[in-house]
C-alpha positions, 0 to 999 in steps of 0.5 A, spaced: 906 719 627 904 724 621 909 729 625 914 724 625 914 722 618 913 729 615 919 731 620 923 725 617 921 727 610 924 734 611 930 732 614 932 726 608 931 731 602 927 736 598 924 736 591 917 734 594 911 738 597 907 734 603 899 734 603 897 732 609 890 729 610 886 726 617 881 722 616 876 719 622 878 712 621 882 707 618 877 704 613 877 711 610 885 711 609 884 708 602 879 713 599 883 718 602 889 716 598 886 715 592 883 722 592 890 724 593 893 721 587 887 722 583 885 729 585 892 732 587 896 728 583 900 725 588 906 721 586 906 717 593 902 716 599 903 714 606 897 711 610 898 712 617 894 708 623 894 705 630 889 699 630 887 697 637 888 690 640 881 688 640 879 683 634 874 688 631 880 693 631 884 687 627 879 686 622 878 694 621 886 694 620 885 688 615 880 691 611 883 698 611 890 694 608 886 691 603 883 697 601 890 700 600 892 695 596 886 696 591 887 703 591 894 702 589 892 697 583 887 702 581 892 708 581 898 704 579 901 708 585 905 706 591 901 707 598 906 706 604 902 703 609 904 705 616 900 701 621 902 700 629 898 696 632 897 698 640 899 691 642 905 691 639 908 694 645 909 692 652 908 699 655 905 706 652 912 709 652 915 703 648 908 704 643 910 711 642 917 710 641 915 704 636 910 709 632 915 714 631 921 710 629 916 706 624 913 712 621 920 715 620 923 709 617 917 708 612 918 716 611 925 714 608 922 708 604 918 713 601 923 718 599 927 713 596 922 710 592 921 717 589 928 719 589 933 714 590 930 707 588 937 704 588 938 705 595 932 700 596 936 695 591 942 696 596 938 694 602 934 688 599 935 682 603 938 685 609 933 684 614 931 691 615 925 692 619 921 698 620 920 699 628 923 694 632 930 691 631 932 689 624 933 681 623 939 681 619 940 678 612 937 671 610 944 669 607 950 670 611 956 672 606 
């Protein structure tokens, strides 16, 4: 997922540097992102992870997600959570496709948050999803 996100960021634009950090587990993501923001002066972070299908994996993902939210509030900085749960896909090949696509689509969101926020406004309410098929707008015009 990290390789896909970096590839997509580099394809999308310039004007940034990428610092990649790997942690041993999902619950380590919040402190890693907080350290990147506070010590490396990062303007935004992407937190990528793939929780397993078991209830304890879901609990760890929820704890990591809550930690990421707290880190955002503590640092006043966006941390884009990119989790792909193993049980979202029906096969290993679909899981690989989903992880790649979700990482890439969130990478574009990261770039847009930093450099093209008007694009997020244009896409608001259009039902775009990162990964599987888009849902379409809630209100049809």
